[in-house]
C-alpha positions in Angstrom: -21.0 -8.4 9.0 -24.9 -7.8 9.3 -27.2 -4.9 8.1 -30.8 -4.7 9.7 -33.1 -4.0 7.3 -37.0 -4.5 6.4 -37.8 -8.0 4.5 -38.7 -6.8 0.9 -39.6 -8.9 -2.3 -36.8 -10.1 -4.6 -36.4 -7.4 -7.4 -35.7 -8.7 -11.0 -34.6 -5.7 -12.6 -31.3 -6.0 -14.3 -31.2 -2.3 -15.2 -28.9 -1.6 -12.4 -26.6 -4.3 -13.0 -26.2 -3.3 -16.5 -25.4 0.1 -15.4 -22.8 -1.1 -13.0 -21.4 -3.2 -16.0 -21.2 -0.2 -17.9 -19.5 1.9 -15.5 -16.8 -1.1 -15.4 -16.7 -1.2 -19.2 -16.3 2.8 -19.3 -13.6 2.5 -16.5 -11.4 0.2 -18.8 -11.9 2.2 -22.1 -11.2 5.4 -20.4 -8.6 4.6 -17.7 -7.3 0.9 -18.3 -8.3 -2.8 -18.0 -5.8 -3.1 -15.0 -8.3 -0.8 -13.4 -11.0 -3.3 -14.1 -9.3 -6.1 -12.9 -8.2 -4.5 -9.8 -11.8 -3.5 -8.9 -13.1 -6.8 -9.6 -10.4 -8.4 -7.5 -11.4 -6.5 -4.4 -15.0 -7.0 -5.2 -14.1 -10.7 -5.2 -12.4 -10.4 -1.9 -15.2 -9.0 -0.3 -17.5 -11.5 -1.6 -15.6 -14.2 -0.4 -15.1 -12.9 2.9 -19.0 -13.1 3.4 -19.0 -16.4 1.7 -16.9 -17.5 4.5 -19.8 -16.1 7.0 -22.5 -17.9 4.8 -20.9 -21.2 4.6 -20.0 -21.5 8.3 -23.4 -20.4 9.1 -25.1 -23.0 7.0 -22.7 -25.6 8.2 -23.2 -24.5 11.8 -27.1 -24.8 11.5 -28.0 -21.2 11.6 -30.2 -19.2 9.3 -28.7 -16.7 6.9 -31.7 -14.8 5.1 -29.6 -12.3 3.1 -26.3 -12.4 1.2 -25.8 -9.1 -0.6 -22.9 -7.4 -2.4 -23.0 -3.6 -1.8 -25.0 -1.3 0.8 -28.2 0.8 0.2 -30.9 0.6 -2.6 -31.3 -2.9 -4.0 -30.5 -3.1 -7.7 -31.3 -6.7 -8.2 -31.8 -9.8 -6.2 -33.4 -13.3 -6.0 -34.1 -15.9 -3.5 -33.3 -19.6 -3.3 -34.7 -21.2 -0.3 -34.6 -19.1 2.7 -31.8 -16.9 1.4 -32.3 -13.7 -0.9 -29.2 -12.9 -2.9 -28.5 -9.6 -4.6 -26.5 -6.6 -5.4 -27.1 -3.0 -4.0 -26.3 0.2 -5.2 -23.5 1.2 -2.8 -20.2 -1.0 -3.7 -18.7 -0.4 -0.3 -18.7 -3.9 1.2 -20.8 -6.7 1.6 -23.1 -8.4 4.4 -24.9 -11.8 5.3 -27.8 -11.4 7.4 -27.9 -14.2 10.1 -31.0 -14.7 12.0 -30.7 -13.6 15.9 -27.4 -12.1 16.0 -28.4 -10.0 19.1 -30.9 -9.8 21.9 -32.5 -6.7 20.2 -33.8 -8.6 17.2 -37.0 -10.7 17.0 -37.1 -14.1 15.7 -40.1 -16.2 15.0 -40.3 -18.9 17.7 -39.6 -21.7 15.2 -36.5 -20.1 14.0 -35.0 -19.4 17.4 -33.2 -22.7 17.6 -31.4 -21.7 14.3 -30.6 -18.1 15.7 -26.9 -17.1 16.1 -27.6 -16.5 19.8 -28.8 -20.0 20.5 -25.6 -21.7 19.1 -22.5 -22.7 20.9 -19.7 -20.6 21.6 -17.3 -22.4 19.2 -20.0 -21.9 16.5 -20.3 -18.4 17.2 -16.6 -18.0 17.0 -16.1 -19.9 13.7 -18.7 -18.2 12.0 -17.9 -14.5 12.8 -14.3 -15.3 12.3 -14.9 -17.2 8.6 -14.7 -14.0 6.9 -10.8 -13.3 8.2 -10.1 -16.8 8.0 -11.2 -16.7 4.2 -9.0 -13.5 3.6 -5.9 -15.6 4.7 -6.9 -18.8 2.7 -6.8 -16.1 -0.3 -3.7 -14.5 0.7 -2.3 -18.1 0.6 -3.5 -19.0 -2.6 -1.9 -16.0 -4.2 1.2 -16.4 -2.3 1.3 -20.1 -3.9 0.8 -19.0 -7.3 3.4 -16.2 -6.9 6.0 -18.8 -5.9 5.1 -21.3 -8.4 4.9 -18.8 -11.3 7.6 -16.6 -10.6 9.7 -18.0 -8.2 11.3 -16.9 -4.7 13.2 -13.7 -5.0 14.0 -13.4 -1.1 17.8 -14.0 -2.0 19.3 -10.6 -1.3 22.5 -11.5 -3.2 20.8 -12.6 -6.5 19.9 -9.4 -8.3 20.5 -7.5 -11.5 20.0 -4.3 -13.0 16.2 -3.4 -13.3 16.4 0.1 -14.7 18.7 2.9 -15.8 18.5 6.5 -14.8 19.2 9.1 -17.5 22.2 11.2 -17.6 24.0 9.0 -15.0 27.3 7.0 -14.5 25.3 3.7 -15.4 24.7 5.3 -18.7 27.8 6.6 -19.3 29.5 3.1 -18.6 26.9 1.6 -21.0 24.9 -0.4 -18.1 22.1 -2.4 -19.5 18.7 -4.1 -17.8 19.6 -7.4 -16.8 23.6 -6.6 -16.1 24.9 -8.1 -12.9 26.9 -6.0 -10.7 30.3 -7.7 -9.5 32.5 -5.5 -8.0 33.0 -1.6 -7.4 36.7 0.0 -7.0 37.8 -3.6 -6.5 35.6 -4.6 -3.6 33.0 -7.5 -4.3 29.6 -6.7 -4.2 27.3 -8.8 -1.8 24.0 -7.2 -2.4 22.3 -4.1 -3.5 22.2 -2.3 -0.3 26.2 -3.1 -0.1 26.7 -1.5 -3.7 24.8 1.4 -2.7 27.0 1.8 0.4 30.1 1.5 -2.0 28.7 4.0 -4.6 27.8 6.7 -1.9 31.0 6.6 -0.6 32.7 7.3 -3.8 30.6 10.3 -5.3 32.5 12.3 -8.0 35.4 9.7 -8.0 36.5 7.8 -10.9 36.7 3.9 -10.1 36.4 0.6 -11.8 32.9 -1.2 -12.4 33.1 -4.9 -13.1 29.8 -6.6 -14.1 28.4 -9.6 -15.9 26.8 -9.4 -19.4 25.4 -12.9 -20.8 27.9 -14.5 -18.4 30.8 -12.4 -19.9 32.7 -10.0 -17.2 33.3 -6.6 -18.2 35.3 -4.2 -16.3 35.5 -0.5 -17.2 36.1 2.9 -15.5 33.7 5.6 -14.6 33.2 8.6 -12.8 30.7 8.0 -10.1 27.7 11.0 -10.1 26.4 12.6 -7.1 23.3 13.7 -5.3 23.4 16.5 -2.9 23.8 15.7 0.9 22.1 17.5 3.6 25.1 20.2 3.9 25.0 20.5 0.0 21.3 21.0 -0.2 21.7 23.7 2.2 24.3 25.5 0.1 21.7 26.3 -2.3 18.4 28.3 -1.6 15.7 26.0 -3.2 17.1 22.5 -3.5 16.6 19.3 -1.1 18.8 16.6 0.0 19.4 14.0 -2.7 18.3 16.1 -5.4 20.8 15.4 -8.6 22.1 18.7 -10.5 22.0 17.8 -14.2 22.7 21.4 -15.7 23.5 25.0 -14.6 22.6 28.0 -16.9 22.0 26.0 -19.9 25.5 23.7 -19.4 25.2 20.1 -18.6 27.2 19.0 -15.6 28.4 15.4 -15.2 30.7 15.4 -11.9 31.0 17.9 -9.0 34.1 19.3 -10.5 32.0 20.6 -13.4 29.4 22.1 -10.9 32.5 24.0 -9.2 33.7 25.4 -12.4 29.9 26.9 -13.4 29.6 28.0 -9.8 33.0 29.5 -9.5 32.6 33.3 -8.1 28.7 33.1 -7.9 28.1 33.0 -4.3 25.3 35.3 -3.5 24.2 35.1 -7.0 21.2 33.1 -8.4 21.4 30.3 -11.2 19.3 28.3 -13.4 19.3 24.6 -12.5 17.8 21.2 -14.2 17.5 19.0 -11.3 16.6 15.2 -10.9 14.5 15.7 -8.1 14.0 13.4 -4.9 10.4 13.8 -4.7 9.5 13.2 -8.8 10.1 11.3 -11.6 10.4 14.0 -14.1 13.2 16.3 -14.1 12.5 20.1 -13.1 13.8 23.3 -13.7 14.7 26.0 -11.1 15.4 29.5 -12.4 15.9 31.4 -9.2 18.2 29.1 -7.3 20.5 31.4 -4.8 24.3 29.9 -4.5 24.6 30.3 -0.5 27.9 28.6 -0.2 30.4 26.6 -2.2 31.4 23.3 -0.7 34.1 20.5 -1.9 32.7 17.3 -3.2 33.2 15.1 0.1 30.7 17.7 2.0 28.4 18.6 -0.7 27.5 15.4 -2.4 26.9 11.6 -1.8 27.5 9.0 -4.8 24.9 8.2 -7.2 25.5 5.5 -10.0 21.8 5.6 -11.4 20.3 2.1 -11.5 17.6 0.0 -9.7 17.7 -3.7 -8.5 15.5 -6.3 -10.1 15.6 -9.6 -8.0 16.6 -12.7 -9.6 13.9 -15.3 -8.6 14.9 -19.0 -7.4 12.5 -21.5 -9.5 10.1 -23.1 -7.0 8.2 -26.3 -7.6 4.5 -26.9 -7.1 5.2 -29.1 -3.9 7.8 -26.6 -2.6 5.8 -23.7 -3.2 3.0 -24.9 -0.6 5.9 -24.5 2.1 7.0 -21.3 0.6 3.6 -19.7 0.5 2.9 -20.8 4.3 6.3 -19.4 5.3 5.4 -16.1 3.4 2.0 -15.7 4.9 3.6 -16.0 8.2 6.5 -13.3 7.3 3.6 -10.9 5.7 1.3 -11.2 8.8 4.3 -10.5 11.2 4.9 -7.6 9.0 1.4 -6.4 8.9 1.1 -6.5 12.7 4.5 -4.7 13.2 3.2 -1.6 10.4 -0.3 -1.5 12.2 1.5 -1.3 15.8 4.1 1.5 14.6 1.0 3.2 13.0 -0.7 3.4 16.2 2.0 3.8 18.7 4.4 5.8 16.4 2.3 8.7 16.0 1.2 7.8 12.5 -2.6 8.1 12.6 -2.0 11.5 14.2 0.5 12.5 11.3 -2.0 10.9 8.6 -5.0 13.2 10.0 -2.8 16.4 10.6 -1.2 16.3 7.0 -4.6 15.3 5.4 -6.5 18.1 7.1 -3.7 20.8 6.9 -2.1 19.8 3.7 1.3 20.6 5.1 4.0 19.3 7.6 5.6 21.2 10.0 8.9 21.4 8.4 7.2 22.6 5.2 5.5 25.3 7.1 8.7 26.5 8.4 10.3 26.5 5.4 7.6 28.4 3.7 7.5 31.0 6.1 11.3 31.6 5.6 11.3 31.6 1.8 12.6 34.5 0.1 12.2 33.6 -3.3 10.0 31.2 -5.8 12.5 28.7 -5.8 12.7 28.3 -2.1 8.9 28.3 -1.8 8.5 25.6 -4.4 11.1 23.6 -2.3 9.0 24.2 0.5 6.1 22.5 -1.0 7.9 19.9 -2.1 8.9 19.1 1.2 5.4 17.6 2.0 6.1 14.5 -0.2 9.6 14.2 1.1 8.7 14.3 4.8 5.6 12.2 4.4 6.3 8.8 2.5 3.1 7.6 0.9 4.0 4.3 2.3 3.0 5.4 5.7 -0.6 6.9 4.8 -3.8 5.3 5.2 -5.6 4.1 1.9 -9.5 4.3 1.0 -10.7 1.3 -1.7 -9.7 4.0 -4.3 -6.2 4.5 -3.1 -6.0 0.6 -2.6 -7.2 0.1 -6.0 -4.9 2.7 -7.4 -2.0 1.2 -5.9 -2.7 -1.9 -7.1 -3.1 -0.8 -10.6 0.2 0.8 -10.5 1.9 -2.2 -9.4 -0.1 -4.3 -11.8 1.6 -2.2 -14.5 5.0 -3.2 -13.1 4.0 -6.9 -13.5 1.2 -9.0 -12.7 3.4 -11.0 -9.9 3.4 -7.4 -8.2 -0.5 -7.5 -8.3 -0.5 -11.0 -6.8 1.8 -9.7 -3.9 -0.2 -6.5 -3.3 -3.5 -8.2 -3.1 -2.0 -10.9 -1.0 -0.9 -8.1 1.4 -4.2 -6.6 1.3 -6.1 -9.8 2.3 -3.8 -10.0 5.1 -4.3 -6.7 6.2 -8.2 -6.6 6.2 -8.1 -10.0 7.7 -6.2 -8.7 10.7 -8.0 -5.4 10.8 -11.4 -7.2 10.8 -10.5 -9.1 14.1 -10.0 -5.7 16.0 -11.9 -6.3 19.4 -14.6 -3.7 18.7 -18.1 -3.6 17.4 -19.1 -3.7 14.6 -15.9 -5.4 13.3 -16.1 -9.3 13.4 -13.4 -9.2 16.0 -15.8 -7.0 18.4 -18.5 -10.2 17.6 -15.8 -12.7 19.0 -15.0 -10.6 22.3 -19.1 -10.6 22.8 -18.9 -14.3 22.7 -16.2 -14.9 24.9 -17.8 -12.5 27.6 -21.2 -14.4 27.2 -19.1 -17.7 27.5 -17.4 -16.8 30.5 -20.3 -15.3 32.1 -22.3 -18.5 31.6 -19.9 -20.6 33.3 -21.8 -22.4 36.1 -25.0 -23.2 34.1 -26.9 -20.0 34.0 -26.9 -18.9 30.2 -25.8 -14.8 29.9 -26.4 -12.9 26.8 -25.1 -9.1 26.4 -27.6 -6.5 26.3 -27.0 -4.7 23.0 -28.6 -1.8 24.0 -25.9 -1.1 26.3 -23.2 -1.9 23.6 -24.8 0.3 20.9 -23.3 3.4 22.0 -19.8 1.8 21.6 -20.8 0.3 18.1 -21.8 3.6 16.9 -18.8 5.3 18.0 -16.3 2.8 16.5 -18.4 3.1 13.4 -18.4 6.7 13.2 -14.6 6.5 13.9 -13.7 4.0 10.8 -16.3 6.4 8.6 -14.3 9.2 9.3 -10.9 7.8 8.8 -12.5 6.3 5.5 -13.5 9.6 4.2 -10.1 11.2 5.4 -8.6 8.6 3.4 -10.8 9.0 0.2 -10.4 12.8 0.4 -6.4 12.3 0.7 -6.1 9.6 -2.2 -8.2 12.1 -4.2 -6.2 15.3 -3.7 -2.9 13.9 -3.1 -2.8 10.5 -5.4 -0.6 7.7 -4.0 3.0 7.8 -5.5 4.8 4.5 -5.1 7.9 6.1 -6.9 
């Protein structure tokens, strides 16, 4: 929240600003304008965080002397009244400098009544919490825009086909985007998860599928496709669970009966396989897959139909949207707390550091050591993505921008939800009770308030607190650099 610095004269040179604008223009032309939108959205979030500190400091009678976007050398600034506003060279955050944040700072005698340290406990807590409060307010606005603009997609039973996989039972049946699946093998489908359960139980079977298209009910028979089960994957040297075999030795296979026909008499031999892989979007070709065992369909595969869902949103009016946004904010906040708790207590932080530093998982290392051919070695490398899903990783600012760009490409409404979630996460994280985070300032203010009960004012000696502050700062920088390194060498894949 604060950055100690030597006062300087305002800087009116706009060359630095033009350079930054040029970089954004180049980003839009060379990458996409979606990237520019997400970057500007994140910068705006940071700006509004500091605006919360600035406005509450002014309102409570404190003296904010600086308001800067970025850190490091100044690119451009101007002064209005007692505050200098500007932009610095490193766009990794922002800060508002308030007079007298701690006992180590020298303040002019006439300014002491307006120093942070001279204010009451409620005013201190309000000012240092205002950044996180602003994040929650932004999340509330974003959620309101989502619900009113796109509706509420929370009804699990209101869904339609969102996409159709190539060479799948869905393609063979003629399923189109927007169709609504009604029943499988005579059993009424409740929601998409229930549909998945029905399909997985019927791999390789021919069943009746009923679906609605333009309010017309259509029923037709189709043979459910198949993905490899755990046992099915072990029957091949080089394939993974949930891989889908599409071709063997140049011949297309549409069912497990077709696979069995192509594998007849080939136990112990190698085959060429085209696979729809579990860990990637594009099809892959493996030229030396070893056939270890031939299993029947009920052991080798689970059913695969080949569609994804798209929720059908319920219309939400402007007034009703307020309640939905507040409820959504509570649900997202609870989910963020749960995810953070799991990350800390469930080994997520340890796994993140280990996987980023070593570039491998234990299972991938074991598989690589046991690999006997190129297909098995490639399979061992693929285990890294399968065993470490991207949703469990920590993101840098670059990774967050990339995730937002991917989601924006799938619809602006997804970008709104992403930015709402990002605001909630930052709002919570910023209130962790460790200096130099704002939550650390809250803890210090609470400690001083308790120690001052009885009439004698107590102030924390920041000389004693500085080692902890530097330690936390270094830990945060360390995780930030690891996250940036991971985001560069292993870009996030949201599937």
